[in-house]
Phi, psi and omega in degrees: 000133183286165176300320178295323177294322178295315181298315180296320180298312179299317181297321181293320178296316180295320176298319176295318177296318179297327176293317179300312180290332177296325176300316176297316186298306189293326182286319177299317177297318184300324181268011177072027177271141181287124179249118184268329182214150173222106186230144173252124182096169176230170177093209185294143181284127177269320181201144174203160177212145181255126174233114182071230182264356182252135175261129178249140181186179181230134179250171197288325186262108185280062186242009184165198178190176182198156171237121176271112185253131183299131174094356178284333177271116182298342181262007180283136174279128184255129175293142185305322183286350178256004187300336176266002181241021179262164185299313182291347182271353182270163182291155181309313183297327179290317177300321182294323179293318180299315181292327182266353183301325179300305182293322177301324179302322179297319178296320179294312178300319180298315179294324177297315178301312176303315179295319180296316178297317182291328181286324184275323186255319183109185182237148178299147173217135176251026181290117183298150178201154174259016176281130178283119184277334181194158182246136172272113185298323185234153178215115186054042178079005181230160176306134179293152175307325179291325178294312182296323181286346180082017179291152183229152172305132180099344174296143178254119181292125184248320185209148172230121183054036178083354177266123181289138183238137174240354178231148181297321181299323179301318180293317180302312182300318179295316181296322175297318182289332183291321183073204187279061180232171180285137184234146182255126182237133177244129181234159174257123181228115180054038178086358184242146179274133180234126179247135182217167181230153177199168180259125180263133178242127183211180178101189182267141179245137176268126179233175172241132179285178180298334180274358177087007179270138178291148175214162182241123179245129179286123182294144175286154175282119186280350185294334183216165173310128187277012174293148189309317182291338179269321180296329178277359179075031181244164174290150176307148187292338180260021181266130176280144178241000000 
């Protein structure tokens, strides 16, 4: 792990600790409980500042953090003016919220991150479709059959060699059966049927490896971009629907 990676990891841990303690802090303040300290880390104090009745700071060992809430220590002496502002003076449900707020904060942040990722990237979908998501421009150093046929992303595959197709696998099976021959493809484009022809190449090809040993490589389907989500006739995994 690089120095930067270590730094980012430690920063992320401290940020997570800070969020956890902030949950305790903000709920205690909300219920009128006195909060005496809010610290990230343990051990010797590196930096601190007092604002109002609370001291905020950072300590040397980044292995945790804490919020010191008045009255949580049963042996703590309470000033008479603070007897109504200590933890044990509050109602049971308020104390329960303060104690659980740290962990609850992590769940909230997790949901926010998931929502942000889904909004920005989208969600995976395996809904079958015969819509062509993308075209592979070249195949074995030459224009691909899909490129020659003039197929476009967004075309909806309707028929292959006169056989109507409703599933992507049906088209794949027909194309494999055709072999290296001319094939007729019908697509729906902007509401209109378009028929075109191309020569499809498929099957296994025998090659020799660098060591001179023969090997068999399954040829990719040149009708569409051979990435898995396009080869299978599905929308890209990061596409929002």
